[in-house]
C-alpha positions as CSV (number, residue, x, y, z in Angstrom):
1,M,-2.0,-4.8,1.9
2,I,-1.7,-2.9,5.2
3,G,-4.2,-1.8,7.8
4,V,-4.4,1.9,8.4
5,N,-6.2,3.8,11.2
6,D,-9.8,4.7,10.6
7,D,-11.8,6.9,13.1
8,F,-15.0,4.8,12.6
9,K,-13.8,1.2,12.1
10,G,-10.5,1.3,14.0
11,Q,-8.5,0.0,11.0
12,I,-9.3,-0.4,7.3
13,P,-7.3,-2.3,4.6
14,R,-5.3,-0.4,2.0
15,G,-3.8,-2.2,-0.9
16,F,-0.7,-1.5,-3.0
17,V,0.2,-3.2,-6.2
18,V,3.3,-3.1,-8.5
19,L,2.6,-3.8,-12.2
20,K,4.9,-6.1,-14.0
21,A,7.3,-4.6,-16.5
22,G,5.7,-3.9,-19.8
23,V,2.1,-3.8,-18.5
24,S,0.4,-0.7,-19.9
25,A,-2.9,-0.9,-18.0
26,E,-4.4,2.2,-16.6
27,P,-3.6,2.4,-12.9
28,A,-7.1,3.6,-12.0
29,A,-8.7,0.7,-13.9
30,V,-6.4,-1.8,-12.2
31,A,-7.2,-0.4,-8.8
32,A,-11.0,-0.5,-9.4
33,E,-10.8,-4.1,-10.7
34,L,-8.8,-5.2,-7.6
35,V,-11.3,-3.6,-5.3
36,Q,-14.2,-5.3,-7.1
37,L,-12.4,-8.6,-7.1
38,I,-11.8,-8.5,-3.3
39,R,-15.5,-7.5,-2.8
40,D,-16.6,-10.4,-5.0
41,Q,-14.3,-13.0,-3.5
42,I,-14.4,-12.0,0.2
43,G,-17.5,-9.8,0.4
44,P,-18.2,-6.2,1.3
45,V,-17.1,-6.8,4.9
46,A,-13.5,-6.7,3.7
47,A,-14.1,-2.9,3.2
48,L,-11.2,-2.5,0.7
49,R,-11.8,0.8,-1.0
50,R,-8.4,2.0,-1.9
51,V,-5.6,0.4,-3.9
52,D,-2.6,2.4,-5.1
53,V,-0.5,1.3,-8.1
54,V,3.1,2.0,-7.2
55,V,6.4,1.6,-8.9
56,A,8.0,-0.5,-6.1
57,L,7.4,-1.5,-2.5
58,P,10.1,-1.0,0.2
59,K,11.7,-4.2,1.1
60,T,14.5,-5.5,3.4
61,R,17.6,-7.0,1.9
62,S,16.1,-10.4,2.5
63,G,13.0,-9.5,0.4
64,K,10.4,-8.8,3.2
65,I,8.0,-5.9,2.6
66,L,8.3,-3.2,5.3
67,R,4.6,-3.2,6.2
68,K,5.1,-1.8,9.7
69,T,7.0,1.1,8.3
70,M,4.4,1.7,5.6
71,R,1.6,1.5,8.2
72,G,3.3,4.0,10.4
73,I,3.7,6.5,7.6
74,A,0.1,6.0,6.5
75,D,-1.0,6.7,10.1
76,G,0.9,10.0,10.2
77,Q,3.8,8.8,12.3
78,D,7.4,10.0,11.5
79,E,8.9,6.6,10.6
80,R,12.7,6.4,10.2
81,V,14.2,4.4,7.4
82,P,15.2,1.0,8.8
83,S,18.8,-0.1,8.5
84,T,17.8,-3.3,6.8
85,I,16.1,-1.6,3.8
86,E,17.3,-2.7,0.4
87,D,16.7,0.7,-1.4
88,P,15.8,3.7,0.7
89,A,14.8,5.7,-2.4
90,V,11.7,3.4,-2.8
91,L,10.4,4.3,0.7
92,E,11.0,8.0,0.1
93,A,9.2,7.9,-3.2
94,L,6.3,6.0,-1.5
95,R,6.0,8.5,1.4
96,P,3.6,11.0,-0.4
97,V,1.3,8.1,-1.5
98,L,1.2,6.7,2.0
99,A,0.6,10.1,3.6
100,D,-2.3,10.7,1.3
101,G,-5.0,9.0,3.3
102,G,-7.6,10.1,0.7
């Protein structure tokens, strides 16, 4: 989960999920179920409306998710690939999803 810029609210949450190997669930159904679960558990104030099912998340070699880098790309900034990234191809594959603020 990252916070992305929103003209009205300042920032809104945006979720990303990686399905376990062998799971054949429809990504749109998983995303809708997660949005509803957050709404039921936390309430509508959480304002989570978008969850993207992705193949992988960009991580450092120590396993930390590069949320700051993801947030920058989602906000339209030209983020460089950090030197501590485990697999730069994961971030490059995720750029179009992050840039699609839809």
